[in-house]
C-alpha positions as CSV (number, residue, x, y, z in Angstrom):
1,M,7.3,10.8,20.5
2,T,10.8,9.8,19.5
3,D,13.8,12.1,18.8
4,L,13.5,11.4,15.1
5,T,9.9,12.5,15.0
6,K,10.7,15.7,16.9
7,E,13.5,16.4,14.4
8,M,11.5,15.7,11.3
9,L,8.1,17.1,12.1
10,P,6.6,19.8,14.4
11,Q,4.4,18.2,17.1
12,V,0.9,17.9,15.9
13,P,-1.8,18.4,18.6
14,Q,-3.4,15.0,19.1
15,G,-7.0,14.8,17.9
16,G,-6.7,18.2,16.2
17,E,-9.3,19.8,18.5
18,T,-9.6,20.8,22.1
19,K,-12.7,21.4,24.3
20,A,-12.5,25.0,23.5
21,G,-12.6,26.0,19.9
22,A,-10.3,29.0,20.5
23,S,-7.7,26.7,22.1
24,G,-7.8,24.5,19.0
25,E,-7.3,27.6,16.8
26,D,-4.3,28.6,19.0
27,E,-2.7,25.2,18.5
28,L,-3.2,25.5,14.8
29,G,-1.7,29.0,14.8
30,A,1.3,27.8,16.8
31,Y,1.8,24.9,14.3
32,F,1.6,27.3,11.3
33,R,4.0,29.7,12.9
34,E,6.5,26.9,13.6
35,I,6.6,25.5,10.0
36,R,7.1,29.0,8.6
37,Q,10.7,28.8,9.9
38,Y,11.5,26.4,7.1
39,P,12.4,28.2,3.9
40,R,11.1,27.3,0.4
41,L,13.7,25.4,-1.6
42,T,15.2,26.7,-4.8
43,P,15.3,24.1,-7.7
44,E,19.0,23.7,-7.1
45,E,18.6,23.1,-3.4
46,E,15.7,20.7,-4.0
47,R,17.8,18.6,-6.5
48,E,20.7,18.4,-4.1
49,L,18.5,17.3,-1.3
50,A,16.7,14.8,-3.6
51,Q,20.0,13.2,-4.4
52,G,20.6,12.8,-0.7
53,C,17.1,11.4,-0.2
54,A,17.7,8.8,-2.9
55,A,20.9,7.7,-1.1
56,G,19.0,7.2,2.1
57,D,20.5,10.3,3.9
58,Q,18.2,10.8,6.8
59,A,19.3,14.5,7.2
60,A,18.3,15.1,3.6
61,I,15.0,13.4,4.0
62,R,14.3,15.4,7.2
63,R,15.2,18.7,5.5
64,M,13.1,17.9,2.4
65,V,10.1,17.1,4.6
66,Q,10.5,20.2,6.8
67,C,10.8,22.6,3.8
68,N,7.6,21.2,2.3
69,L,5.3,21.1,5.4
70,R,3.5,24.2,4.2
71,L,2.5,22.2,1.1
72,V,0.7,19.7,3.3
73,V,-1.2,22.5,5.0
74,A,-2.3,23.9,1.7
75,V,-3.5,20.5,0.5
76,A,-5.2,19.7,3.8
77,K,-7.2,22.9,3.8
78,E,-8.8,21.8,0.5
79,Y,-10.4,19.0,2.5
80,A,-11.5,21.0,5.5
81,G,-15.1,20.9,6.6
82,R,-15.6,17.2,5.9
83,G,-16.0,16.1,9.5
84,V,-12.3,15.5,10.3
85,P,-10.3,18.0,12.3
86,L,-7.7,19.9,10.1
87,M,-4.8,18.8,12.3
88,D,-5.8,15.1,11.7
89,L,-5.7,15.8,8.0
90,I,-2.3,17.5,8.3
91,Q,-0.9,14.6,10.3
92,E,-1.9,12.1,7.6
93,G,-0.6,14.4,4.9
94,N,2.7,14.6,6.7
95,I,3.0,10.8,6.6
96,G,2.4,10.9,2.9
97,L,5.1,13.7,2.6
98,I,7.7,11.5,4.3
99,V,6.9,8.6,2.0
100,A,7.3,11.0,-1.0
101,A,10.7,12.2,0.2
102,Q,11.9,8.6,0.5
103,K,10.6,7.5,-2.9
104,F,11.2,10.6,-5.1
105,D,13.3,10.0,-8.3
106,Y,15.3,13.1,-8.8
107,T,16.3,12.0,-12.3
108,R,12.8,12.7,-13.6
109,E,11.9,16.1,-14.9
110,L,9.4,16.7,-12.1
111,R,9.3,19.0,-9.2
112,F,9.2,17.4,-5.8
113,S,6.0,19.3,-4.8
114,T,4.2,17.9,-7.8
115,Y,5.2,14.4,-6.9
116,A,4.6,14.8,-3.2
117,T,1.1,16.2,-3.7
118,K,-0.1,12.8,-4.9
119,W,1.2,11.1,-1.7
120,I,-0.2,13.8,0.5
121,R,-3.7,13.6,-1.1
122,Q,-3.6,9.8,-0.7
123,G,-2.9,10.0,3.0
124,I,-5.6,12.6,3.5
125,S,-8.1,10.8,1.4
126,R,-7.5,7.6,3.3
127,C,-8.1,9.5,6.6
128,L,-11.4,10.9,5.3
129,M,-12.5,7.5,4.1
130,N,-11.7,5.9,7.4
131,H,-14.0,8.4,9.1
132,A,-16.8,8.4,6.6
133,G,-19.0,5.6,7.8
134,L,-20.7,3.2,5.5
135,I,-20.1,0.2,7.7
136,R,-20.9,-0.1,11.4
137,V,-19.0,-2.4,13.8
138,P,-19.1,-2.8,17.6
139,V,-17.8,0.2,19.5
140,H,-15.3,-1.7,21.5
141,T,-13.8,-3.2,18.4
142,A,-13.6,0.1,16.7
143,E,-11.9,1.7,19.7
144,R,-9.2,-0.9,19.6
145,M,-8.8,-0.4,15.9
146,R,-8.5,3.4,16.3
147,A,-5.7,2.8,18.9
148,I,-3.9,0.5,16.5
149,L,-4.2,3.0,13.6
150,A,-3.0,5.8,15.8
151,A,0.0,3.8,16.9
152,R,0.7,2.9,13.3
153,A,0.6,6.5,12.2
154,A,2.9,7.6,15.1
155,W,5.4,4.8,14.2
156,I,5.5,5.8,10.5
157,Q,6.1,9.5,11.5
158,A,8.9,8.5,13.9
159,N,10.6,5.9,11.7
160,G,9.6,6.7,8.1
161,Q,8.3,3.1,7.5
162,E,5.6,0.7,8.4
163,P,6.0,-1.1,11.8
164,D,6.0,-4.9,11.7
165,L,3.4,-6.9,13.6
166,E,5.5,-7.4,16.7
167,Q,6.4,-3.8,17.0
168,L,2.8,-2.6,16.6
169,A,1.5,-5.2,19.1
170,G,4.1,-4.1,21.6
171,T,3.0,-0.5,21.2
172,V,-0.7,-1.0,21.8
173,G,-0.3,-3.8,24.4
174,L,-2.2,-6.5,22.5
175,P,-1.2,-10.0,21.4
176,P,0.2,-10.0,17.9
177,E,-2.5,-12.4,16.7
178,K,-5.2,-10.0,18.0
179,V,-3.6,-7.1,16.2
180,A,-3.4,-9.2,13.0
181,K,-7.1,-10.1,13.2
182,L,-8.1,-6.4,13.7
183,L,-5.9,-5.3,10.9
184,S,-7.4,-7.8,8.6
185,L,-10.7,-6.0,8.9
186,V,-9.3,-2.9,7.2
187,P,-8.6,-3.3,3.5
188,E,-6.0,-0.6,3.3
189,I,-3.9,-2.3,6.0
190,S,-4.7,-6.0,5.5
191,S,-1.0,-6.5,5.1
192,L,1.6,-4.6,7.1
193,D,4.1,-5.3,4.3
194,A,1.9,-3.9,1.5
195,P,3.0,-0.7,-0.2
196,T,1.5,2.5,1.3
197,G,0.6,3.8,-2.1
198,D,0.5,3.2,-5.8
199,G,-1.7,0.1,-5.2
200,D,-5.1,-0.7,-6.6
201,G,-8.1,0.8,-4.8
202,T,-10.4,-1.3,-2.8
203,V,-14.1,-1.3,-2.3
204,G,-13.5,-0.6,1.3
205,Q,-12.7,2.9,0.2
206,L,-16.2,3.3,-1.1
207,L,-17.4,5.6,1.7
208,P,-19.8,8.5,1.5
209,D,-18.3,12.0,1.7
210,R,-20.1,13.1,4.9
211,A,-19.4,14.0,8.5
212,A,-17.9,11.2,10.6
213,R,-20.4,9.2,12.7
214,G,-17.9,7.9,15.3
215,P,-15.2,5.2,15.7
216,Q,-17.6,2.4,15.0
217,D,-17.7,3.5,11.4
218,I,-14.1,2.9,10.4
219,L,-13.9,-0.9,10.0
220,V,-15.2,-3.2,7.2
221,Q,-15.6,-6.9,7.0
222,A,-14.1,-8.8,4.0
223,Q,-17.3,-10.7,3.3
224,L,-19.2,-7.4,3.1
225,L,-16.7,-6.0,0.8
226,Q,-17.2,-8.9,-1.6
227,A,-20.9,-8.3,-1.5
228,I,-20.5,-4.6,-2.3
229,T,-18.2,-5.5,-5.2
230,S,-20.9,-7.6,-6.7
231,L,-23.4,-4.8,-6.2
232,M,-21.2,-2.3,-8.0
233,A,-20.8,-4.6,-10.9
234,Q,-24.6,-4.2,-11.5
235,L,-24.4,-0.4,-11.8
236,T,-24.1,1.5,-15.1
237,Q,-20.6,2.4,-16.4
238,R,-21.3,6.1,-15.6
239,Q,-22.5,5.3,-12.1
240,Q,-19.4,3.2,-11.4
241,Q,-17.1,5.8,-12.9
242,I,-18.5,8.6,-10.7
243,L,-18.3,6.4,-7.5
244,R,-14.7,5.4,-8.3
245,M,-13.6,9.0,-8.9
246,H,-15.5,10.5,-5.9
247,Y,-14.1,7.9,-3.4
248,G,-10.6,7.4,-4.9
249,L,-11.0,3.7,-5.8
250,D,-8.6,3.9,-8.7
251,D,-5.9,6.4,-7.7
252,G,-6.4,6.8,-3.9
253,V,-7.5,10.4,-4.4
254,C,-11.1,11.6,-3.6
255,H,-12.2,13.9,-6.4
256,S,-14.8,16.6,-5.7
257,L,-18.1,16.6,-7.4
258,E,-17.0,19.8,-9.2
259,D,-13.8,18.2,-10.4
260,I,-15.7,15.1,-11.7
261,A,-18.3,17.3,-13.4
262,G,-15.4,19.2,-15.2
263,Q,-13.8,16.0,-16.3
264,L,-17.0,14.4,-17.6
265,G,-18.4,17.5,-19.1
266,I,-21.6,17.5,-17.1
267,S,-23.0,19.7,-14.3
268,K,-22.1,19.2,-10.7
269,E,-25.8,18.7,-9.9
270,R,-26.0,15.9,-12.5
271,V,-23.0,14.2,-10.9
272,R,-24.8,14.4,-7.5
273,Q,-27.9,12.9,-9.0
274,V,-26.1,10.0,-10.7
275,E,-24.3,9.2,-7.4
276,K,-27.5,9.2,-5.5
277,Q,-29.1,6.9,-8.0
278,A,-26.2,4.6,-7.7
279,F,-26.5,4.3,-4.0
280,E,-30.3,3.9,-4.2
281,K,-29.8,1.0,-6.7
282,M,-27.2,-0.6,-4.5
283,K,-29.5,-0.3,-1.5
284,T,-32.4,-1.9,-3.4
285,L,-30.3,-4.8,-4.8
286,G,-28.6,-5.2,-1.4
287,A,-31.9,-5.7,0.4
288,S,-32.1,-9.3,-0.9
289,M,-28.6,-9.9,0.6
290,G,-29.5,-8.4,4.0
291,L,-27.2,-5.4,3.3
292,E,-29.8,-2.5,3.4
293,E,-28.6,-1.3,6.9
294,Y,-25.1,-1.0,5.6
295,L,-26.0,1.1,2.5
296,E,-28.0,3.8,4.1
297,G,-27.6,7.1,2.3
């Protein structure tokens, strides 16, 4: 961990869990106690810091991030119980918070917390989707990919920006061409120069909201994504709409079944039924393409 990381963020326990559940709770408690030392900002303090952030003042960015770490925890708790350790969700949310501090436009009539929440949710949603598991790949490939993703996340926390290919390759000890090939398997990181947010969703984000099945579940092949795209096109508009909302294909945010039900004016159970029908239809259609094993419900 670099000095910049230590200054900007409290140390997040790696992996979020320990062998003993109580120990994991102790680590969470220690983290929560540490972030309480940072006070909530007044509107005047926030605006002053936001001006510094816009000017690239690292001290202002660091302070803005530190004083909003509790916001990340509050958002991350909404996603607890989905198969990913809470500390992992917090870590990804913290990355989103850093990006928000760097991009926030203080001239808009918008509180920073409102703006940052979008970026925090995008980071957490991406973390959940990477763990969800529609697609299976060889374990050794997935393990290398996890190492690359972990190194990328650590670099972003430390430096506030994406690493280039040479930097990432040097960190994980693999040839740049190998890292590039592995990164090409993940739609969200197919280009290291792509924006970390505000981009269009990808079908690679179409992952069921269920417990993680292991590291082999986090990668997707481009050819398979194209096939799934064609399958989605054969769904009804309502089925497509629910899948896009639930798995954040349009805005990068995974909406709950209850939230979708409220927005569409139907029951939560009806949303669940339509989603199940959509996956069953995709599985049936995909059988002729040899995709049934990838679309298991």
